[in-house]
N, C-alpha and C positions, 0 to 999 in steps of 0.2 A: 466509381464516380469522384470528380476532384471537386472539392468545396473550398471555400475560403474562408477562414476562421481568424478573427482577431488573437494575435498569439503574443503572451508574454516572455520577454527576453532580459537577459542582464548584460549589458555593455560592460565587461570586466577589462577595459582598456580606457585612456590611456592614463597612467599614474604621472602624476605632475609633482615634478621632483622641486618646483618652486614653492610648493605648500608644505606647511610644518607637517602634515601626513600625508605624503604623495598618494596613498590609495583613495583619499577624498576627492581626486581628480576624475576618478572613474566614471564612465557615463551613467551607470546605475540601471534601474529598472526602464524598459522601453517597451512599448506595444505597437505591432504593425500587423498587418494583414497577410498571412501566408497560407497557401495551398495546403489541402489536407488529402490524400487520397483514402477514401471510407472504406474501400475494398482491401486496403492492407494494413488498416487500422483497427484496433479493438481496445473497448473500454475493458479493463480487468479490475475486478472488485476483490481486494485482497484482504482476509482475516475482518470480513463484517460478522461479529460474533455477536449471539444472544448471551449475554453473562449474567443474567438475573439482575434483580434489584440490590440495593443497597440493604435492605432489611434481609434479604437471602443469605448475602455474601458479604457482609460487611469488611470483612479483612482485605478481600480482593479489591473491593473499591477504595479502601483507605490507602491501598499500595498504587492503585492505576486512576488517578484523578479525572482522566479525559474519558472514562466510561460515558457519563453525561453528554459530552460533545458527541461522541460516536453516535450515541443513541438519537440525539437530534439529527445529524445527519443521515442516519438510515431511515428516519421517519419522513424527512422534511424534502431531502435533497437527492438522495440515490433513487428513490421510484420513479421519479419524473426523468432523471438523467438516462436510468436504464430502460425506460420506457421509449424513450425518443430514439435511442439507440436501436433498439428491437423493431420498432415499427418502421425505421428507416434504412433497414439493411446494414447496420455496423455490428459487428459482432461482438458479442458481450462473453467474458470470460471470468471463471471465479478461481479463487487460490483459497485454499481452506488449510485450517491447523489439524494434521492428520493424527488426532487424539479421539478414541472411541471409535464409534461406528456411524455417526450422524450422517455423514457425507455419502456413505457408501451405496445409498439407495438412488442416488441420482445417476440417470443413464450416462450423461456428460463425464463422470468420473470413470466408468467403466471404459468409455470411449479413449478416454486419455490413457489409462493404463495399456490398452491395446495398441495405441499408437506409439507410446514411448517404449515399449516390449519390457525387458527384464529390467528389474529394479537396479540401479545402480549400488554397488557396495558402498557402504559407509566410509566416510573419509578414516583413514588410519588414525588412531589416537596415540597419543603420547601416556606413557605409565604415570598415573598420579602416586605420589609418595604421601606419606603422613603429613608433611608438611604442607604439600599443596591441597589437601583435603580439608586441614583446618582453615586455610585460608578462605577456601570455598565457602566453609559453613560460616564463617566470619562474616562474610561479605553478603550471604544470603540471609543471616540473622540481624545484621546491623546496619547494613547498606540498602539493600533491596532484595526482597519485597518486606522483610522483617519477622522475626521468630514468631511473633504472636498473630501473624497474618498467613502463613504457610497453610493451615489447614483449611481455612475458608478458600484458599486459592485451589487446592487440591479439590475440594468439594465442587467449586466452580467449574472447573476442567472436566469434571466428571459428567458433566450435563451438558457440555457445549453444546452449541446449536447455531443455525443461521437465523437471522430476524425474520420474519414471515414475509415482510416488505421488499426483503432484497433476495430471496432465494433463487437459486437456478430455475429457468423455465425449459420445458421441453428437453431437447439433447444439447443445450449450452455446455461449454466444456468446463470442467471442474478438475483442477490440479491440486495435488498434494507436494508435488516436487518440482524442482525447475526442469529436470528432464520432461516430465509431463506438459509443463507449461509450453515448452519449446516445441514439443511435437504437435500439440495443438495450433502453436502458430504456424509451423512448418505446413499443416495439414490444408490451412485456408491461405497461406502465402501473406501471413501478417508480419510486418517489419516494425511497427510502430504501436507499441502498448501505452495506452493514457491511463494512469493509477487513479483509483480511489480506494478508500478504506483507511486502515488502521494499524500501525501510526507510523506517520511519514518518516521519522527520523529513526525508527527503529525496525519493525517488520517489513514494512514497504520496501526498506532500502537493504535490510540485511538478510531476510530470512529466506529461505527456499520459494522460488518464484518471485522474489524481489528485484529491484531494479540492477543491484550489483551484478547478480548471475545472469541477468538476461541481457544486460549491456555487454558482458563477456563474450556473449554469443552473436553480438552483432545488432541486437534490437534496439532500437531507440526508444527511450523512456521518457515520458512525459507525466504530468499530474493535473488534476483538476483542484484547484485552490480551495474551494468550498466545499469538496467533497473529500477532504483529508482533514486529521488532526494530527498532533505530535504528542509525544511525553515531553510534560514541561516540569521544571524544576521550582524550588520555592521563589528563586529570584526573577524567573521568566514568565511564571503561571498568569499573573495578573494581565499582561499584555499578550501573551502568548509568542513570545519572542523565539522559543525555540521552533516553531511552526515557520516562522517567517525566513529564519536562517536556514531550514531545510529546504523550504521553497526556492530559496537562492542556489543551494547546493545542486538541486535539481537543475535548475536552469543553466548553472555552470558546468555540470559534470556530466548530465545526463541526456536532456532534451529541452522542452519547454515548459511552461505552465498556463492553463486555460482556465479562464473564468466561466462558471457553470453557465451563466445566462448567455455568453457570447457562443459556447460549444452547442448549446441546446439549439439556439437559434440557428446557427449556421446549418447545422445537419437537419432541422425542420424545414428550412427553406432551400434547400439544396437545387 
């Protein structure tokens, strides 16, 4: 079914070379009504994690400051969005972190494995010499996530799960790899993925099942602005500037961004 959705896009032209900063001549953020084929579009929830509490895993939460924002999105935004999609024939897909066995009981995961066939061989890796190992060790201990946080992070990943409010229902597709997500898309003719989940400038773009891998396969990749958050740093955290920049990157290099209320209203009133 074709619906019309208010759609955010970024007008990245024209630079004005009469200005001191030519890029400030760009049109910037715009919004217009565009059509969306719900039969070929899927909402994909990537890396919605149950990471426990600050009290349970303080080191993990110290290193990943966006967890409270992600928890709020999982409790207050994603359930309605996913429910509206489910009730109106829009495919819902899930991308998980393949650690442990928490996801292996979902029938949609077994379907993805069957559809994708043989597991792709991992990319060939360059040999690590002693110097590189030292650099990686320093980065892990002193840049991210911090030596004193490593034990908590390992414990947290050891009991990783999907929050109850956003767990897959029925036979919804559950992918652990890009091949599996692509196979699920091929199964239903999906050519447009609208992403929700965490984090926009990290896993959603970079990890298996993320925008870079799927865009390389010809799939149009968009995001729901209020259903994502980003990895922020000291300088950006107060205003969530990393998220704002990442939404611009989505609009420029991948697809569009949608406001959750606009998307929900358009789907419900098809």
